[in-house]
C-alpha distance (Angstrom), angle and dihedral (degrees) to the residues before:
residue distance angle dihedral
S1 . . .
G2 3.81 . .
S3 3.79 141.2 .
A4 3.79 142.2 -146.7
Y5 3.80 130.1 -140.1
L6 3.82 132.0 -143.8
F7 3.82 118.2 -148.2
D8 3.79 137.5 -172.5
I9 3.81 101.1 -124.0
T10 3.82 92.7 -156.2
T11 3.80 96.0 56.8
G12 3.80 101.5 17.7
A13 3.80 88.8 -127.9
E14 3.79 117.4 150.5
L15 3.80 108.1 -118.4
A16 3.79 101.8 -175.9
K17 3.76 144.9 -13.5
L18 3.80 110.2 -131.9
L19 3.78 119.5 -144.1
P20 3.79 127.9 169.8
S21 3.78 117.3 -114.0
D22 3.82 89.5 -125.8
G23 3.81 103.5 32.3
A24 3.77 118.7 160.9
I25 3.80 140.1 -179.8
D26 3.85 113.7 -68.8
D27 3.83 96.2 10.7
Q28 3.82 90.2 125.2
F29 3.81 89.5 -143.2
G30 3.84 106.8 -176.0
S31 3.81 97.8 30.3
A32 3.82 88.0 118.3
V33 3.81 125.0 28.6
A34 3.80 138.8 171.2
I35 3.77 137.7 167.0
S36 3.79 136.7 -162.1
G37 3.78 124.5 175.0
D38 3.80 108.7 -40.4
T39 3.80 96.6 -19.0
A40 3.80 129.0 86.0
I41 3.78 126.4 -171.8
V42 3.79 124.5 -156.0
G43 3.80 126.7 -170.9
A44 3.81 126.9 -141.1
P45 3.82 103.1 -176.2
R46 3.78 95.4 178.4
D47 3.80 97.7 50.4
G48 3.78 109.5 125.6
D49 3.82 109.5 -146.1
N50 3.83 91.9 119.4
G51 3.81 96.7 31.9
F52 3.79 138.6 -60.6
Y53 3.87 109.4 -23.1
S54 3.80 91.4 -9.5
G55 3.81 91.2 138.8
S56 3.77 140.1 -151.9
A57 3.80 142.2 -150.5
Y58 3.80 130.1 -140.8
L59 3.79 132.1 -148.3
F60 3.80 119.4 -145.2
D61 3.80 135.0 -173.7
A62 3.79 101.2 -114.6
T63 3.81 92.1 -154.1
T64 3.81 96.8 54.9
G65 3.82 103.6 18.0
A66 3.82 89.8 -126.0
Q67 3.79 118.9 147.4
I68 3.81 110.4 -113.9
A69 3.81 102.8 -178.8
K70 3.77 146.3 -17.6
L71 3.81 113.9 -127.3
L72 3.78 121.5 -146.8
P73 3.83 127.6 169.4
S74 3.77 117.5 -112.9
D75 3.79 90.9 -125.3
G76 3.80 100.9 34.4
A77 3.78 118.9 157.9
S78 3.78 141.6 171.6
D79 3.80 116.3 -62.8
D80 3.82 95.0 14.6
Y81 3.84 92.6 121.5
F82 3.81 90.0 -150.2
G83 3.82 106.6 -174.7
S84 3.80 95.8 36.2
A85 3.82 87.5 120.0
V86 3.81 127.9 24.1
A87 3.81 138.1 177.1
I88 3.76 136.1 168.9
S89 3.80 136.2 -159.8
G90 3.79 126.2 171.9
N91 3.79 107.5 -41.7
T92 3.82 96.6 -19.9
A93 3.79 130.0 87.2
I94 3.78 125.5 -170.5
V95 3.79 122.4 -156.0
G96 3.78 125.6 -169.1
A97 3.80 125.2 -140.0
F98 3.81 105.2 -175.5
G99 3.82 92.9 176.1
D100 3.81 95.8 57.5
D101 3.82 109.4 124.6
D102 3.84 105.1 -154.2
G103 3.82 91.8 116.6
G104 3.79 96.8 31.9
N105 3.80 135.7 -59.0
L106 3.82 109.1 -29.4
S107 3.80 92.6 -5.2
G108 3.81 89.7 136.7
S109 3.79 138.6 -157.6
A110 3.79 142.7 -153.5
Y111 3.79 130.9 -134.8
L112 3.78 132.6 -147.3
F113 3.80 121.9 -143.3
D114 3.82 135.9 -174.0
I115 3.80 103.8 -124.7
R116 3.85 92.2 -155.3
T117 3.80 93.1 61.0
G118 3.81 105.3 14.9
A119 3.81 88.3 -126.0
E120 3.78 120.2 148.6
N121 3.83 109.2 -116.1
G122 3.79 101.4 -176.5
K123 3.76 150.1 -31.0
L124 3.80 123.8 -116.0
T125 3.79 122.9 -152.2
A126 3.78 132.1 167.4
S127 3.82 116.0 -96.7
D128 3.81 87.1 -133.5
A129 3.79 97.5 39.6
T130 3.78 114.8 174.2
A131 3.77 137.5 168.9
D132 3.81 117.3 -78.2
A133 3.85 94.4 16.4
Y134 3.85 92.3 122.6
F135 3.83 90.0 -149.0
G136 3.81 105.0 -176.1
S137 3.77 95.4 36.4
S138 3.83 86.7 122.4
V139 3.77 130.5 15.7
G140 3.78 139.1 -175.4
I141 3.81 135.6 177.9
S142 3.78 136.3 -168.2
G143 3.78 120.6 173.9
N144 3.80 108.6 -48.1
T145 3.81 95.8 -15.3
A146 3.79 127.2 87.2
I147 3.78 130.0 -173.9
V148 3.80 123.6 -156.8
G149 3.80 124.9 -168.5
A150 3.82 124.0 -140.5
F151 3.79 106.3 -176.2
G152 3.83 92.8 178.0
D153 3.80 96.2 55.6
D154 3.79 109.7 124.4
D155 3.83 105.3 -158.3
N156 3.81 91.1 118.8
G157 3.80 96.9 36.8
Q158 3.74 137.9 -51.2
G159 3.76 115.1 -24.1
L160 3.77 123.8 -124.9
S161 3.77 110.7 -65.8
L162 3.79 112.4 -130.7
I163 3.75 133.1 173.0
P164 3.83 102.5 -100.4
L165 3.78 108.8 -97.6
R166 3.77 91.7 -132.3
R167 3.80 89.0 67.1
C168 3.83 92.6 52.4
R169 3.80 97.0 70.1
R170 3.75 119.2 124.4
C-alpha cells in the first residue's frame, strides 16, 4: 500500500512515518511526495475511490504526522492516476493526473487545491491537449505560478512510445 517518512535534515532523525487512514493494497501511496512549511502532500495514484487506479493525494501536518485531508478531483475516473505527481507552495497544492482523458486518451491534467480547506480550486489542461501527451506526469509550483510536464507531447517530433497503461492491468 505504501508509506512516506518525515526526517529532520539536521540530525537525520526520522520524525514520523506517514500512512493514509484508508490505505489499501496497490495504492502506491508515497510514489510522489512534497513538503512546504508545516504541510506535506503524498500521492497515491492507484487508490480507487473514483474507480480503478483513479488516484488520490493526502495532506499531512509535517510537525505531528497527522493526516489533515484526502484530496480527490471533482471529476475523477478510472485510470486517471491522480496523485502521480504532487507539489506544494504556500497554501496551494498541485496534483497531476496524467491519465485523465479530457483531451483524448492519456492527455492528462493537473488540479489545484487549497491546503487549508482541501477544496479544489481549479483544473489545468493544455491548450493543445492531445492523446498520449501525459500532461500532469510532473508538476511544480512556486507562488502564483505552476508548471506541468507533458513528456508525451509531440510538438517537436513523436512523443515517447509507451505500452498503453490500460493494457498493463493485472
